[in-house]
C-alpha positions as CSV (number, residue, x, y, z in Angstrom):
1,M,102.0,93.2,37.6
2,S,101.6,89.4,37.6
3,T,104.6,87.1,38.1
4,H,104.2,85.7,34.6
5,S,104.3,89.2,33.0
6,S,107.2,90.2,35.2
7,F,109.1,87.2,34.0
8,R,108.4,88.1,30.4
9,A,109.5,91.7,31.0
10,S,112.8,90.7,32.6
11,F,113.5,88.1,29.9
12,G,112.7,90.7,27.2
13,A,115.0,93.3,28.9
14,E,117.9,90.7,29.1
15,A,117.4,89.8,25.4
16,A,117.4,93.5,24.5
17,L,120.6,94.0,26.4
18,Y,122.4,91.2,24.6
19,T,121.1,92.5,21.3
20,A,122.5,95.9,22.0
21,F,125.9,94.3,22.9
22,A,125.9,92.5,19.6
23,G,125.0,95.6,17.6
24,L,127.6,97.8,19.3
25,G,130.2,95.1,18.9
26,A,129.5,94.7,15.2
27,F,129.7,98.5,14.7
28,A,133.0,98.7,16.6
29,A,134.5,95.9,14.6
30,W,133.3,96.8,11.1
31,G,132.6,100.6,11.4
32,P,134.7,103.3,9.6
33,Y,138.2,104.1,10.6
34,V,138.3,107.1,13.0
35,A,141.7,108.6,13.8
36,Q,142.5,110.7,16.8
37,G,142.6,114.5,16.2
38,A,146.0,116.0,15.5
39,H,145.6,118.4,18.4
40,A,144.3,115.9,20.9
41,H,146.9,116.8,23.6
42,A,146.7,120.6,23.0
43,F,144.8,121.6,26.2
44,A,143.8,125.2,26.8
45,D,145.3,125.5,30.3
46,Q,149.0,124.9,30.1
47,R,150.1,126.7,33.2
48,T,152.8,125.3,35.5
49,L,152.0,125.8,39.2
50,W,154.2,124.8,42.1
51,G,156.4,123.0,39.7
52,V,153.5,120.9,38.3
53,P,153.1,121.1,34.5
54,Y,149.5,121.5,33.3
55,A,148.8,121.9,36.9
56,M,145.0,122.4,36.9
57,D,144.3,119.5,34.6
58,V,146.6,117.3,36.9
59,L,145.2,118.5,40.3
60,T,141.6,118.3,39.3
61,N,141.9,114.6,39.2
62,L,142.0,114.5,43.0
63,P,138.1,114.3,43.3
64,F,138.2,111.0,41.5
65,A,140.5,109.6,44.2
66,L,138.3,111.1,47.0
67,F,135.1,109.6,45.6
68,G,136.9,106.3,45.0
69,A,138.2,106.1,48.5
70,A,134.9,107.3,50.0
71,G,133.0,104.8,47.9
72,L,135.1,101.8,49.1
73,W,134.6,102.9,52.7
74,A,130.9,103.3,52.2
75,L,130.7,99.9,50.5
76,C,132.5,98.1,53.4
77,R,130.1,99.9,55.8
78,W,127.2,98.8,53.7
79,L,128.3,95.2,53.7
80,R,128.7,95.2,57.5
81,R,125.3,96.7,58.0
82,C,123.8,94.3,55.5
83,R,125.2,91.3,57.4
84,A,124.1,92.7,60.7
85,G,120.6,93.3,59.5
86,R,120.2,89.7,58.3
87,R,121.6,88.2,61.6
88,G,118.8,86.3,63.3
89,Q,116.4,86.8,60.3
90,P,115.1,83.9,58.3
91,S,117.0,83.5,55.1
92,V,115.4,85.0,52.0
93,A,116.1,83.0,48.8
94,G,118.5,84.7,46.5
95,T,119.5,87.7,48.7
96,A,123.1,86.6,48.9
97,P,123.7,86.6,45.1
98,A,122.1,90.1,44.8
99,T,124.3,91.4,47.6
100,T,127.4,89.8,46.1
101,V,126.9,91.2,42.6
102,T,126.1,94.7,44.1
103,A,129.2,94.6,46.2
104,A,131.4,93.4,43.3
105,M,130.2,96.0,40.8
106,G,130.4,98.8,43.4
107,A,134.0,97.8,44.3
108,T,134.9,97.6,40.6
109,F,133.5,101.1,40.0
110,F,135.2,102.7,43.0
111,L,138.5,101.0,42.2
112,G,138.2,102.3,38.7
113,L,137.9,105.8,40.0
114,L,141.1,105.4,41.9
115,L,142.8,104.1,38.8
116,T,141.3,106.9,36.7
117,A,142.7,109.5,39.2
118,A,146.2,108.0,38.9
119,G,146.1,107.4,35.1
120,S,144.6,110.8,34.2
121,A,147.0,112.7,36.5
122,L,149.9,110.9,34.9
123,Y,148.6,111.6,31.4
124,H,148.1,115.3,32.0
125,W,151.5,115.6,33.7
126,Q,153.1,114.1,30.5
127,P,150.6,114.1,27.7
128,H,151.5,111.2,25.4
129,E,149.7,108.4,23.6
130,I,151.1,105.8,26.1
131,T,150.0,107.8,29.2
132,L,146.6,108.4,27.5
133,L,146.0,104.7,27.3
134,A,146.8,104.4,31.0
135,D,144.1,107.1,31.6
136,R,141.6,105.2,29.5
137,A,142.4,101.9,31.2
138,G,141.3,103.3,34.6
139,M,138.1,104.6,33.0
140,L,137.4,101.2,31.5
141,V,137.4,99.6,35.0
142,A,135.0,102.3,36.2
143,F,132.7,101.8,33.2
144,A,132.6,98.0,33.8
145,G,131.6,98.6,37.4
146,V,128.9,101.2,36.8
147,L,127.3,99.3,33.8
148,G,127.3,96.1,35.8
149,L,125.7,97.8,38.7
150,A,123.1,99.4,36.5
151,V,122.2,96.0,35.0
152,A,122.1,94.4,38.4
153,T,119.6,97.0,39.8
154,R,117.4,97.0,36.7
155,I,117.5,93.6,35.1
156,G,119.2,90.9,37.2
157,T,122.2,89.2,38.6
158,R,123.4,87.0,35.8
159,P,123.4,89.7,33.1
160,A,125.2,92.0,35.5
161,W,128.2,89.6,35.6
162,L,128.1,89.1,31.9
163,T,127.9,92.9,31.3
164,A,131.0,93.6,33.4
165,A,132.9,90.9,31.6
166,V,131.8,92.1,28.1
167,V,132.9,95.7,29.0
168,L,136.3,94.7,30.3
169,V,137.1,92.3,27.4
170,G,135.6,94.6,24.7
171,G,137.2,97.7,26.2
172,G,140.6,96.0,26.4
173,L,140.4,95.0,22.8
174,A,139.3,98.6,21.9
175,L,142.3,100.1,23.7
176,R,144.6,97.6,22.0
177,E,143.1,98.6,18.6
178,W,143.7,102.3,19.5
179,G,147.3,101.7,20.6
180,V,148.3,99.5,17.7
181,A,146.3,100.8,14.7
182,G,145.2,104.3,15.9
183,Q,141.6,103.3,15.4
184,L,139.5,105.3,17.8
185,L,136.0,104.1,16.9
186,P,135.9,100.9,19.2
187,W,136.7,103.0,22.3
188,A,134.2,105.6,21.3
189,V,131.6,102.8,21.1
190,V,132.6,101.5,24.5
191,Q,132.3,105.0,26.1
192,G,129.3,106.4,24.2
193,G,127.4,103.2,23.8
194,G,127.9,102.4,27.4
195,M,126.4,105.7,28.6
196,C,123.5,105.2,26.2
197,L,122.8,101.8,27.8
198,V,122.9,103.4,31.3
199,A,120.5,106.0,30.1
200,G,118.2,103.4,28.7
201,L,118.4,101.4,32.0
202,A,117.5,104.5,33.9
203,L,114.0,104.3,32.4
204,R,113.4,100.9,34.0
205,P,112.2,100.6,37.7
206,V,114.6,99.4,40.3
207,L,114.2,95.7,41.2
208,W,112.8,94.9,44.6
209,G,115.4,95.2,47.3
210,R,118.2,96.4,44.9
211,L,120.4,99.4,45.4
212,P,118.5,102.6,44.4
213,V,121.1,104.3,42.2
214,S,119.9,107.4,40.4
215,L,121.2,106.5,36.9
216,L,119.6,109.7,35.4
217,A,121.7,111.8,37.7
218,L,124.8,109.9,36.8
219,V,124.2,110.3,33.1
220,G,123.5,114.0,33.6
221,W,126.8,114.7,35.3
222,Y,128.7,112.6,32.7
223,G,126.9,114.4,29.9
224,L,127.9,117.8,31.4
225,A,131.5,116.5,31.6
226,K,131.6,115.7,27.9
227,L,130.2,119.2,27.0
228,L,132.9,120.8,29.1
229,E,135.6,118.6,27.5
230,A,134.4,119.7,24.0
231,G,134.4,123.3,25.1
232,D,137.9,123.3,26.7
233,H,139.2,126.4,24.9
234,A,135.8,128.2,24.8
235,V,135.5,128.0,28.6
236,W,139.2,129.1,28.9
237,Q,138.5,132.2,26.8
238,A,135.2,133.0,28.4
239,S,136.7,132.8,31.9
240,G,139.5,135.1,30.9
241,G,142.2,132.4,31.4
242,I,141.0,131.5,34.9
243,V,139.8,128.0,34.3
244,A,139.6,125.7,31.3
245,G,136.8,123.4,30.2
246,H,138.9,120.3,30.6
247,S,139.6,121.0,34.3
248,L,135.9,121.5,35.0
249,K,135.3,118.3,33.0
250,H,137.2,116.4,35.6
251,L,135.1,117.8,38.4
252,A,131.8,117.1,36.7
253,A,132.9,113.5,35.8
254,A,133.9,112.9,39.4
255,W,130.5,114.1,40.6
256,A,128.9,111.5,38.4
257,A,130.1,109.0,41.1
258,W,127.9,110.7,43.8
259,P,124.7,108.9,42.9
260,V,126.5,105.6,43.4
261,L,128.2,106.7,46.6
262,S,125.0,108.1,48.1
263,A,123.1,104.8,47.3
264,F,125.6,102.8,49.3
265,L,125.2,105.3,52.2
266,H,121.5,104.1,52.5
267,K,120.6,101.7,55.2
268,P,120.7,98.3,53.4
269,T,118.7,96.3,55.9
270,A,115.3,97.7,54.9
271,C,114.9,94.8,52.4
272,G,117.0,92.2,54.3
273,G,114.2,89.9,55.3
274,P,110.7,89.3,56.4
275,G,109.1,91.7,58.8
276,E,111.1,94.7,57.7
277,D,109.6,97.8,56.2
278,P,109.7,97.6,52.4
279,Q,109.3,101.4,52.2
280,G,112.5,101.9,54.2
281,P,115.7,103.6,52.8
282,G,117.5,101.7,50.1
283,C,114.4,99.8,49.0
284,R,111.8,100.3,46.3
285,S,108.1,99.6,47.1
286,P,107.1,96.1,45.9
287,A,104.1,97.6,44.3
288,R,106.3,99.6,41.9
289,A,109.2,97.2,41.5
290,V,109.6,94.4,39.0
291,L,108.8,91.1,40.6
292,P,110.0,88.1,38.5
293,E,108.5,84.7,38.8
294,P,110.2,82.5,41.5
295,G,112.3,79.7,40.2
296,R,112.3,80.8,36.6
297,G,114.2,83.3,34.5
298,T,117.3,85.2,35.4
299,I,116.4,86.9,38.7
300,A,114.2,84.8,40.8
301,A,116.2,86.2,43.7
302,D,114.3,89.4,43.4
303,Q,111.0,87.9,44.6
304,P,110.1,89.6,48.0
305,P,109.2,87.5,51.0
306,P,105.5,87.0,51.8
307,S,103.8,89.5,54.1
308,L,102.5,88.5,57.5
309,S,98.9,88.9,56.2
310,Q,99.6,86.5,53.3
311,T,101.2,84.0,55.6
312,G,98.2,84.1,57.9
313,A,95.8,83.7,55.1
314,K,97.6,80.6,53.8
315,A,97.6,79.2,57.4
């Protein structure tokens, strides 16, 4: 793919992203009123274990905390290895912004998992509209992080920052509308529309040198979680009262974090600078990646360094 066609492709993807934001925002603002179901808090498994009410739905939030803590650890380790890999290497234009946005979105996502674990455990301990909003607030932070990371790895740096900001602001307004007016539609748009955007981004190749997050795996786990949530009582009956769908939903949703965590466990220095193997772990092959035109567009930082053969030819 030529640099000119790469630039046009990245510009078109960014424009499509902003168009999707506008369409989703308009539907959330002027769509029909959707009220929460009357039995929203009537979960199938209401057992009290070890003095904990709704124990299984409370305790199954622990994996969110484990993945969140492990993710922050892996992120710190990834940053240290990234800095160590660049030490002594000639600087590559634009690698610092790419590293910064990746680290920021990853940290937001993993922090959101910790907040989700606390908020969801509190909500299931005392199911109520107020505690439910606390649960959703943690999810909102995680959504902002993962959507920003998906955009950073598939489109570019600037739209990633904008995406995270749009999700946080729009999601905050959606939660306010839910709490004040009982209007559920805006939050459904944030949650469902966000996952649709991630699924669409999964069809795009990873930009050169960006974090190779498997978005399809993430969407698959999250989709399974939503199915288990809808089948809460059906799973409870099918298992003979052993486990409910909502408890399994927590486990499946937590495992949706694994593709992000495993990506940060890759060695980040494979694309850190000239002379390094572009086929190494954590890096897409330049022949298959999107290579935008240097100095133009949104993501000129994604242009790979010249190979030694190219340098010699120019000399």
